[in-house]
C-alpha positions as CSV (number, residue, x, y, z in Angstrom):
1,M,103.9,66.7,97.1
2,L,103.0,70.1,95.6
3,K,103.1,73.2,97.7
4,L,100.9,76.2,96.8
5,N,101.2,79.6,98.4
6,V,98.7,82.4,97.7
7,G,98.6,85.8,99.3
8,A,96.5,88.9,99.1
9,S,96.4,92.3,100.8
10,R,94.0,95.1,100.8
11,K,94.1,98.7,102.1
12,V,91.0,100.8,102.5
13,T,90.6,104.4,103.3
14,D,88.8,105.6,106.4
15,N,87.3,108.9,107.1
16,N,89.7,111.9,107.5
17,Y,92.2,110.5,105.0
18,G,93.3,107.6,107.2
19,S,93.5,104.0,106.1
20,R,93.7,100.5,107.4
21,G,94.8,97.3,105.8
22,A,95.1,93.6,106.2
23,S,97.0,90.9,104.4
24,I,96.8,87.1,104.4
25,N,99.0,84.3,103.0
26,L,97.8,80.8,102.7
27,E,100.1,77.8,102.1
28,L,98.7,74.4,101.2
29,E,100.1,71.1,100.3
30,L,98.4,69.6,97.3
31,D,98.4,66.2,95.6
32,T,101.0,66.2,92.9
33,S,98.4,64.8,90.4
34,L,97.0,68.4,90.2
35,A,100.2,69.4,88.4
36,G,99.1,67.2,85.5
37,D,95.6,68.7,85.4
38,P,96.0,72.5,84.8
39,D,92.2,73.1,84.9
40,R,91.8,71.5,88.3
41,L,94.9,73.3,89.6
42,R,93.7,76.6,88.3
43,D,90.3,76.0,90.0
44,R,92.0,75.3,93.3
45,I,94.1,78.4,93.0
46,R,91.0,80.5,92.3
47,Q,89.3,78.9,95.2
48,L,92.2,79.8,97.5
49,F,92.4,83.4,96.3
50,G,88.6,83.7,96.8
51,L,89.0,82.4,100.4
52,A,91.9,84.9,100.9
53,R,89.8,87.9,99.5
54,T,86.8,86.9,101.6
55,S,88.9,86.6,104.7
56,L,90.4,90.1,104.0
57,T,86.9,91.6,103.6
58,E,85.8,90.0,106.9
59,E,88.9,91.2,108.7
60,L,88.5,94.7,107.5
61,R,84.8,94.7,108.3
62,H,85.0,93.1,111.7
63,G,88.7,93.5,112.8
64,P,89.4,94.3,116.4
65,D,90.4,97.9,115.7
66,V,87.3,98.7,113.7
67,V,84.4,100.4,115.3
68,D,81.2,101.0,113.4
69,S,82.9,100.1,110.1
70,P,80.8,100.3,107.0
71,A,79.9,97.0,105.4
72,L,82.5,96.1,102.7
73,P,81.2,94.6,99.5
74,S,81.9,91.0,98.6
75,P,85.3,90.7,97.0
76,S,85.2,90.7,93.2
77,G,87.8,91.2,90.5
78,P,91.5,91.1,91.0
79,T,93.2,91.8,94.3
80,P,94.6,95.3,94.7
81,E,98.1,94.1,94.1
82,A,97.0,92.5,90.8
83,A,95.2,95.7,89.7
84,D,98.0,97.4,87.9
85,T,96.9,101.0,87.3
86,T,100.1,101.8,85.4
87,N,99.3,99.0,83.0
88,P,102.7,98.9,81.2
89,S,101.4,96.4,78.6
90,R,98.8,99.1,77.4
91,E,96.2,96.3,77.2
92,P,92.9,97.3,78.7
93,R,92.4,96.0,82.2
94,R,89.5,93.5,82.4
95,S,87.2,92.3,85.1
96,D,86.8,88.5,85.7
97,S,83.8,88.7,83.4
98,G,86.0,90.2,80.6
99,Q,84.5,93.7,80.8
100,R,86.9,96.6,80.5
101,R,87.9,98.2,83.8
102,A,88.4,101.9,84.5
103,T,91.4,103.5,82.8
104,P,94.2,105.0,84.8
105,S,93.1,108.5,83.5
106,Q,89.5,107.9,84.8
107,I,90.9,106.8,88.2
108,K,93.1,109.8,88.4
109,A,90.2,112.1,87.5
110,L,87.9,110.6,90.1
111,H,90.5,111.1,92.8
112,A,91.2,114.7,91.7
113,I,87.5,115.8,91.4
114,A,86.7,114.2,94.8
115,R,89.7,115.8,96.4
116,Q,89.0,119.3,94.9
117,H,85.5,119.3,96.2
118,G,85.9,117.6,99.5
119,I,84.0,114.5,98.6
120,D,84.9,111.3,100.3
121,L,85.5,109.1,97.3
122,T,85.3,105.9,99.3
123,D,81.9,106.7,100.6
124,F,80.7,107.9,97.2
125,L,81.9,104.7,95.4
126,R,80.5,102.5,98.1
127,D,77.1,104.2,98.0
128,R,76.7,104.4,94.2
129,F,78.7,101.4,92.9
130,Q,79.2,99.0,95.9
131,V,83.0,99.2,95.5
132,F,85.7,100.9,97.7
133,R,88.3,101.7,95.1
134,A,88.1,103.5,91.8
135,D,90.3,100.7,90.4
136,D,87.4,98.3,90.9
137,L,85.0,100.2,88.6
138,L,84.2,99.1,85.2
139,L,84.9,101.5,82.3
140,R,81.2,102.6,82.0
141,Q,80.8,102.9,85.8
142,A,83.9,105.2,86.0
143,S,82.5,107.4,83.3
144,R,79.2,107.7,85.2
145,A,81.0,108.3,88.4
146,I,83.0,111.2,86.9
147,D,79.7,112.7,85.5
148,D,78.0,112.2,88.9
149,L,80.9,113.8,90.8
150,R,80.9,116.8,88.4
151,A,77.1,117.1,88.9
152,L,77.5,117.1,92.7
153,R,80.2,119.8,92.3
154,A,77.9,122.0,90.2
155,A,74.9,121.6,92.5
């Protein structure tokens, strides 16, 4: 018998600099034949992580403590704990589709510009890019977001 344990957690910001989070761990016993078939095993792991991310999104959207919570986008890309913004390998972070993700410098700039000008970055990202975290932006989206925030600031 093969035992598989996957986990995910997510923390999202609320208005007024608050935050809320949820985590989930799934443990499943699998047929040992999957150990000899890496492709099927990988597909099963992806399926379970997808289930975990979807469950997190639903919990954060409809959790018992949440009142009039904005709709969260469908989960995509790596889980927050897998999105390493320090990126010690110096390799560009990539989305599931292979596109380059926002750089740590872009992420830092987005937070700084939004903070300096009293812009709620979570709302801005949700409205413009359907993501909640700067880490989830693609490289080009992050560049556009920086330009858009600067334009809002200048207006």
